[in-house]
Backbone bond lengths (Angstrom), bond angles and torsions (degrees), N, CA, C in turn:
res aa  C-N    CA-C-N  psi(-1)  N-CA   C-N-CA  omega(-1)  CA-C   N-CA-C  phi
1 M - - - 1.466 - - 1.523 111.38 -
2 I 1.308 114.20 136.02 1.532 120.44 178.59 1.491 105.59 -82.68
3 E 1.321 111.30 133.35 1.560 117.22 175.32 1.462 108.11 -77.62
4 R 1.398 112.06 133.79 1.462 120.62 -179.05 1.547 107.04 -81.26
5 S 1.361 118.25 152.17 1.382 123.59 176.18 1.531 110.06 -72.76
6 F 1.337 116.18 157.92 1.452 123.59 176.01 1.528 108.74 -56.57
7 E 1.332 118.85 -37.16 1.444 120.33 178.87 1.541 116.41 -67.64
8 E 1.325 114.95 -32.83 1.467 120.39 176.81 1.534 108.44 -72.30
9 L 1.241 120.10 -39.88 1.479 126.41 179.29 1.579 105.12 -64.70
10 Q 1.318 115.96 -46.89 1.433 115.68 -178.80 1.592 114.88 -66.90
11 R 1.320 112.74 -33.00 1.523 117.62 175.92 1.616 108.37 -64.54
12 E 1.287 113.84 -44.18 1.470 117.61 -177.21 1.513 105.76 -61.39
13 L 1.306 118.51 -49.29 1.442 124.33 -179.77 1.522 111.48 -56.27
14 D 1.290 117.33 -47.74 1.529 122.71 174.83 1.553 109.85 -57.29
15 D 1.288 117.07 -42.59 1.574 117.49 178.33 1.514 108.06 -64.29
16 I 1.281 120.01 -42.91 1.432 119.90 -178.16 1.560 111.22 -62.70
17 V 1.328 114.15 -43.51 1.504 115.83 177.90 1.501 110.03 -61.80
18 T 1.243 120.06 -48.29 1.449 126.48 178.59 1.588 108.95 -52.89
19 R 1.204 119.95 -47.04 1.457 126.22 -179.71 1.554 108.48 -62.34
20 L 1.372 117.37 -48.87 1.421 119.50 -177.28 1.532 112.44 -70.63
21 E 1.287 117.78 -28.89 1.512 121.23 179.50 1.525 109.54 -72.35
22 R 1.381 117.37 -31.04 1.439 120.92 177.92 1.587 111.00 -57.97
23 G 1.381 108.60 -38.95 1.532 113.93 -179.92 1.499 115.84 79.97
24 D 1.235 119.94 12.14 1.518 124.04 -179.75 1.524 111.29 -110.19
25 V 1.341 116.99 24.31 1.364 124.19 176.55 1.535 108.10 -98.21
26 P 1.367 119.69 131.02 1.509 123.16 176.40 1.564 107.78 -55.67
27 V 1.335 114.34 149.37 1.488 117.58 -178.64 1.427 118.47 -49.37
28 D 1.349 110.87 -50.71 1.536 118.29 -177.25 1.546 107.87 -62.84
29 D 1.323 123.64 -38.10 1.441 124.59 177.76 1.511 107.79 -66.67
30 A 1.378 118.13 -44.63 1.447 125.29 -178.12 1.615 105.53 -54.97
31 I 1.200 117.43 -47.46 1.540 121.82 -176.40 1.487 107.54 -62.37
32 A 1.299 117.54 -45.14 1.460 119.38 178.71 1.538 113.85 -66.34
33 L 1.310 113.68 -42.54 1.500 114.33 171.77 1.547 115.34 -61.24
34 F 1.280 114.47 -41.77 1.437 118.19 179.71 1.567 111.52 -56.90
35 R 1.471 111.81 -46.98 1.480 116.23 178.16 1.498 112.24 -60.39
36 R 1.349 115.71 -41.46 1.432 118.70 -178.96 1.571 110.91 -64.90
37 G 1.375 112.15 -34.06 1.461 117.25 179.86 1.512 110.47 -66.27
38 E 1.340 116.55 -39.34 1.436 119.09 176.47 1.492 111.96 -63.91
39 E 1.248 120.55 -38.69 1.467 125.01 177.04 1.493 110.13 -60.51
40 L 1.362 118.82 -46.70 1.408 127.35 -179.14 1.534 110.95 -63.36
41 Y 1.356 118.12 -47.42 1.399 128.62 177.28 1.555 110.01 -54.57
42 K 1.300 117.74 -49.22 1.449 124.52 -178.33 1.491 108.80 -62.16
43 E 1.335 118.95 -43.81 1.457 123.97 -176.72 1.585 109.28 -70.81
44 C 1.279 115.58 -37.61 1.492 118.09 174.75 1.563 112.87 -60.94
45 V 1.315 112.43 -44.51 1.518 118.18 -175.14 1.532 104.84 -69.64
46 A 1.305 119.72 -40.93 1.520 121.97 178.44 1.512 107.22 -58.64
47 R 1.264 120.70 -43.77 1.412 123.58 -172.16 1.552 105.27 -70.68
48 L 1.309 117.76 -43.88 1.507 119.19 -179.80 1.515 111.09 -62.75
49 Q 1.286 120.79 -38.00 1.477 129.88 -179.71 1.521 104.94 -64.82
50 G 1.352 120.54 -44.08 1.429 125.77 179.35 1.564 110.42 -63.63
51 A 1.310 113.72 -42.90 1.463 116.94 -177.34 1.598 107.47 -70.54
52 E 1.263 118.52 -35.85 1.450 121.58 176.94 1.568 113.16 -64.60
53 L 1.250 115.67 -36.65 1.508 120.01 177.04 1.494 106.91 -69.47
54 Q 1.328 121.98 -41.36 1.427 124.07 -178.07 1.567 111.12 -64.40
55 I 1.357 114.46 -36.57 1.504 121.99 178.54 1.514 107.60 -66.99
56 E 1.332 115.27 -46.11 1.418 118.38 -179.12 1.574 115.49 -59.18
57 E 1.394 110.94 -34.75 1.442 114.44 177.10 1.572 113.06 -70.52
58 L 1.281 115.04 -24.93 1.451 122.03 -172.48 1.637 110.71 -89.38
59 V 1.340 112.63 -29.85 1.458 115.69 -178.94 1.474 109.20 -89.27
60 P 1.346 119.59 126.27 1.461 125.30 176.88 1.516 109.79 -66.63
61 R 1.368 112.49 136.44 1.501 118.97 176.24 1.497 109.88 -78.24
62 D 1.352 113.77 148.80 1.454 121.20 169.88 1.498 108.95 -76.18
63 P 1.318 116.33 123.40 1.533 117.13 -177.64 1.483 112.27 -64.16
64 A 1.405 116.96 -20.27 1.401 116.29 -178.34 1.544 112.56 -75.88
65 T 1.386 122.03 -6.01 1.401 123.20 -175.50 1.529 109.63 -103.17
């Protein structure tokens, strides 16, 4: 399986939010979309945290702190 980019995940999440905000999705579909949105959100957060750790490793720390 090819790993999707952060931007692709975020776009899918944005699409889900838009569909749910419209309010015209049947309840069962809305529940499935909500669950998928949760999965996407968790993956996006994990990717951002990973990027933050990588940046922290690259940026030298101020010895005074």
